[in-house]
C-alpha positions as CSV (number, residue, x, y, z in Angstrom):
1,M,-16.0,-10.8,6.4
2,S,-17.4,-7.3,6.7
3,N,-19.1,-5.7,3.7
4,A,-16.1,-3.5,3.1
5,T,-13.8,-6.5,3.2
6,D,-16.1,-8.4,0.8
7,T,-15.9,-5.5,-1.6
8,F,-12.1,-5.4,-1.4
9,A,-11.9,-9.1,-1.9
10,S,-14.2,-8.8,-5.0
11,C,-11.9,-6.2,-6.4
12,L,-8.9,-8.5,-6.0
13,R,-10.8,-11.3,-7.8
14,E,-11.6,-9.0,-10.7
15,L,-7.9,-8.1,-10.9
16,G,-7.0,-11.8,-11.0
17,V,-5.2,-11.8,-7.7
18,V,-4.7,-15.3,-6.3
19,G,-4.2,-14.4,-2.6
20,Q,-7.2,-14.2,-0.2
21,V,-8.0,-11.4,2.2
22,V,-7.2,-12.4,5.8
23,E,-9.0,-10.6,8.6
24,F,-7.6,-10.4,12.1
25,D,-9.3,-10.0,15.4
26,T,-7.4,-6.7,16.1
27,D,-6.2,-3.8,14.1
28,L,-2.6,-3.9,12.8
29,P,-1.6,-0.3,13.3
30,T,2.0,-0.6,12.2
31,A,4.1,-2.6,9.8
32,A,5.9,-4.2,12.8
33,A,2.6,-5.3,14.3
34,A,1.6,-6.8,11.0
35,A,4.9,-8.6,10.5
36,E,4.7,-10.0,14.0
37,K,1.1,-11.2,13.5
38,L,1.9,-12.8,10.1
39,G,5.3,-14.2,11.2
40,C,7.1,-12.6,8.3
41,E,10.0,-10.1,7.8
42,L,9.2,-6.5,8.3
43,G,10.4,-5.8,4.8
44,A,7.6,-8.0,3.4
45,I,4.9,-5.7,4.6
46,A,3.8,-3.4,1.8
47,N,2.7,-0.1,3.4
48,S,0.2,1.8,1.2
49,L,1.0,5.4,2.1
50,V,-0.9,8.4,0.6
51,F,0.9,11.7,-0.1
52,T,0.2,14.8,-2.0
53,A,2.5,15.5,-4.9
54,D,2.0,19.1,-6.1
55,D,-1.5,18.8,-4.6
56,E,-2.4,15.6,-6.5
57,P,-2.8,12.3,-4.7
58,L,0.2,9.9,-4.8
59,L,0.3,6.4,-3.4
60,I,3.6,5.0,-2.4
61,I,3.7,1.3,-1.6
62,A,6.8,1.0,0.6
63,S,8.5,-1.8,2.3
64,G,7.8,-1.8,6.0
65,A,11.6,-2.0,6.6
66,H,12.3,1.6,5.9
67,R,11.0,5.2,5.5
68,V,10.1,7.0,2.3
69,D,12.4,9.8,1.4
70,T,9.9,12.3,0.0
71,K,12.6,14.6,-1.4
72,H,14.2,11.7,-3.3
73,V,10.8,10.5,-4.7
74,A,9.9,14.1,-5.7
75,R,13.1,14.3,-7.7
76,L,12.4,10.9,-9.3
77,L,8.9,12.0,-10.3
78,G,9.8,15.5,-11.3
79,V,7.4,17.2,-8.8
80,R,8.1,20.1,-6.6
81,K,7.0,18.8,-3.2
82,I,5.6,15.6,-1.7
83,R,3.8,15.8,1.6
84,R,2.1,13.3,3.9
85,A,-1.7,13.5,3.3
86,T,-4.1,14.2,6.1
87,P,-6.4,11.3,7.3
88,E,-9.4,13.2,5.8
89,F,-7.6,13.4,2.4
90,V,-6.6,9.7,2.5
91,L,-10.2,8.7,3.2
92,A,-11.5,11.0,0.5
93,V,-9.2,9.7,-2.3
94,T,-9.0,6.0,-1.3
95,G,-12.3,5.4,0.4
96,Q,-10.2,3.6,3.1
97,P,-8.9,4.7,6.5
98,V,-5.3,5.5,7.4
99,G,-3.8,2.3,8.7
100,G,-5.8,0.1,6.4
101,V,-5.3,1.5,2.9
102,G,-4.9,-1.1,0.3
103,P,-3.1,-0.7,-3.0
104,V,-6.4,-1.0,-5.0
105,D,-10.2,-0.5,-4.8
106,H,-10.1,3.3,-4.8
107,P,-12.8,5.5,-6.3
108,Q,-10.3,6.7,-8.9
109,R,-6.9,5.5,-10.0
110,I,-4.1,7.1,-8.0
111,R,-0.6,7.6,-9.3
112,T,1.4,4.9,-7.6
113,V,5.0,4.2,-6.9
114,V,6.0,0.6,-5.8
115,D,9.1,0.2,-3.7
116,Q,11.8,-1.9,-5.5
117,Q,12.8,-3.3,-2.1
118,L,9.6,-5.4,-2.0
119,A,11.0,-7.5,-4.8
120,D,13.3,-9.1,-2.3
121,H,10.4,-11.0,-0.8
122,P,8.6,-13.9,-2.6
123,V,5.4,-13.0,-0.7
124,V,4.4,-9.5,0.4
125,W,1.5,-8.6,2.5
126,A,-0.6,-5.5,1.7
127,G,-3.5,-3.8,3.4
128,A,-7.0,-4.9,2.3
129,G,-8.9,-1.6,2.9
130,R,-9.4,-2.0,6.6
131,K,-7.1,-1.7,9.7
132,H,-7.6,-5.4,10.5
133,A,-7.3,-7.0,7.0
134,M,-4.4,-7.9,4.7
135,F,-3.8,-10.0,1.6
136,P,-0.7,-11.9,0.3
137,T,0.6,-11.1,-3.1
138,S,3.9,-11.0,-5.1
139,F,5.9,-8.0,-6.1
140,D,5.1,-8.5,-9.8
141,E,1.4,-8.9,-9.1
142,L,1.5,-5.8,-6.9
143,V,3.1,-3.8,-9.7
144,R,0.6,-5.2,-12.2
145,I,-2.6,-4.5,-10.3
146,T,-1.5,-0.9,-9.4
147,D,0.2,-0.1,-12.7
148,G,2.8,1.4,-10.4
149,L,6.2,2.8,-11.2
150,V,8.9,0.7,-9.6
151,A,11.5,2.8,-7.8
152,D,13.7,2.9,-4.8
153,V,11.7,5.1,-2.4
154,E,14.5,5.4,0.2
155,K,17.4,7.7,-0.7
156,P,20.2,5.5,-2.1
């Protein structure tokens, strides 16, 4: 494992996560690519997406099976506007690159929303801080380690 992956795996151990980081020989640039590589349903991929909510960082961990409705989430959170963050902003607030952002191991805690749809899968796969690394977890464990708010992130 690379140093960055070792650091992420250490963070998971400190949080009591059972699943182990898995590294792949190629980047997994999309949820579809990750699902294909892992042999799981697209909906079991937990995409860690960084946004700005009224200029503050917001992490939305969304099922790979659908898109985040930012207007809907803004109403749920009581914020004026949610926008997709720039790659530079993502790296600054998470310490991780776009395409490899994990749900944890950020320099500071980020307000987090966890997609309720991930609960439909006994195992979900989340990014492990690098574009070629992921780890298995459960919905409940994901909510626990992120202290995330559970919500439907797709407009009902």
